[in-house]
C-alpha positions, 0 to 999 in steps of 0.5 A: 552607133556612138555607143558601140564605137565606146565599147569597142574602143574600152575593149581595145584599151583592155586588151592592150593593158592586159598584153602590157600587163602579161609581158611585164609579169612574164619578163620579171618572173623569167628575166636574166638574173644579175651576174654572180646570182645563183653562184656555185663556187669551186670545190675546196679541200679543207681540214678539219681545223678549217671548219666548225659546226655552231648552233643555237638550241631552246629547249625544255629540261626538268620544266625550265627553258634552257638556252645553249647559244653560242652562234653570235658569241662567235660572230662578235668575236670574228667581227673583232678579229677583222684587221684588213677587211669585213664583209656582212651580209644580214637580212634582219638586223634591228632590234624591234620586238613585241616587248613582251620578253626580255630579248637578248639584244643581239643587233646592238651587241653585233653593231657595237662590236663592228662600231668599236673594231672600226674605231681600234683599226681605222683602216678597216675596210666595212662593207654591210649588205642588207635588206629593205626589211630593216627601214621597213621598205624606205619608212624610216632608218635602221639604227644598227645600220646607220650607227655602223654606216657613220663610221664610214662603212660601205652600206648597200641596200640590196636592189630587190627590183633586180630580182625575179618576181616570185608573186604571180598576180600582184607583181605585174600590177605593182611593177606597172604602177605602184613602184612609180610612187616610191616608199620615201615619206612619213609614216602612219600606218602600224609597222608589220614587224613590231609594235616598237618600231616606226610607223610605216607609209602605205607604198611600204605596204604595197612593196612588201606585198611583192614579197622578196628578200636578200635572205642571206646571213653571212660574215666574212673576214681575211680569216674566217667566214660565217654562213648561218641560218641565224639573224641578228634580230632581237626578236629572233634571239631565242630561236634554234639556229645553225652555222658554219664557220670556215677558213681557208681559200674558200673565203674567196668564193665568199668574198665573190658572191657577196661582191656580185650583190654590191655590184648589182645594187650600186655599192662601191666595189673598191671597199672590196679586196682586190686580190685573193686571199692566197693563190687560190690554190687549196690542200689536195690532200685535205679530205673534206670537200666544200662548196659555197652555193647560193640561190636555185644551186642550193636546191641543185646541191640538196636534190643531188646529195638526196638522190645520190644517197644509197641503201643503207644511208640515212637522211636528216633534215632539220628545216624551218619551212619544208615545201619545195616540191624539187626538194619534197619529191626527192625526199619521197624517192629516197624512201621509195629506195629503202632509204631512211629519211628522218625530218626534224620540222618547225610546227610553224606555230608563232612568228614574233608573237603572232599566232601562225596556223602551221603553214607550210609544214603541216599540210606538207607533211600530211602529205608525206604522212599519207603515203604510210612509208616505214622508211619515213619518220617526222618529229617536230621541234617543240618550240614554245615562243620561238622557232626552230629556224635551222637550215640543214641536210645531213645525208649520213653514208657508210664511209662519207657523208654529205652536210648542207646548211645556210640560210635557205629554207626549202621553198619555192622562194628560197629555191627558185631564185627569187631570194637571195640565200647562201649555203655552205655544203660539204663532203667528208669522211664520218671519221672527221670532226665536221660529220661527228658534230653534225651526227651528234647534233641530230642525235642529240634532238632526235633521242631528246638527249639531257632535254626536250627537244622534239616531239611526235608527229601527233603532238602538232597534228592529230588531223589537218583541218580542210582549211588549213590545206585550202589555204596553203593550195591557195597560197602556193598557188598565188605565191603571196606568201613569205615561203 
């Protein structure tokens, strides 16, 4: 009789645990977002002179690797020209590498640009928002960020706990138990980022497994804003990326979107500009419409642009990760409306010196290719030891075109309000400089003009091994990946 009672108590205890566990998991998966997250700004009218398209390309030319890179030259110049305020939101901002290549010192150069500008302009207000990945979740300091903080900048590490949890089973357990132990301490485990990075604690690994991030990459001053796919991260120094530099009253929305992150992360909001950069009005005669979109509003923006494409239009996608079901379905629907869709994708073969098995792009494109639609063409960016890290949509219309670019990969983690992301959406006449520049960019890499940028679909994927597809399905189901 005694044993039966104890067994019954164990079942009751297990049931109570499961109820609490499911409740915690469900709440943190669907809880309200902090104010200002998943933001679609005002639509502004801009002139061609207010917009600049930038890109980095690494490619082969006559057997030699060529680096056509300009983004961080423009970033550092923009920093140096700041007079009133400088707001940076940077995901990976560090110099840790595997030391197998002579990587460009992007992080150090950017940090030096900020420090030097602060020395020359003591009244400059600087806010640096970043992600705990740079401290490997509390195991050590971040050298480049610390040098800026010592100059008096307001440094804000994004409070990831305020964001929704993507990991279907682990997140509930982590919230209920592991998170209470914190992450600070003396590290003893190898750093997953690079051999040169400091050792980390087991608790940092446990937080890492609840994968989410402030994945934004923006720079904003009183004169200009840059929204990009590029990280100031030395090991990413050879990646191909894109960026847009904009001027005008749209900068107010960039400031608002970053102030929202600082607000829910405990930052000092007095360091942000108190008044709009102008009266907020845009030039109504300008023909280019521009809008800042973040988090799931990026997905809305992209799906709407694809759905609005008409027969005779063409859709280009340049993307590091393609896996978001809403966007994939919208692309399939477009091909069924006889719209030509051209995908330029990273083959997902490497990440900072580690070999990858092609997830998620190989199984997703295998699925698309099986449909055999003549309006879909897939090319791989022919990477070596770097990544095609671009995140860019271009819907080429008859009179006007749509462009959406920035930090957001087309994955559930990036598009469904788990990560912090920042993109910019343009709708512009085809004779505008921004459309012509983006058109030239895709034409260049699609046709291999003056070099080898892309290769045919079969080059990386003759057949897809079953285990890769099974791995993809399991990872998508349990959401234990960075995509």
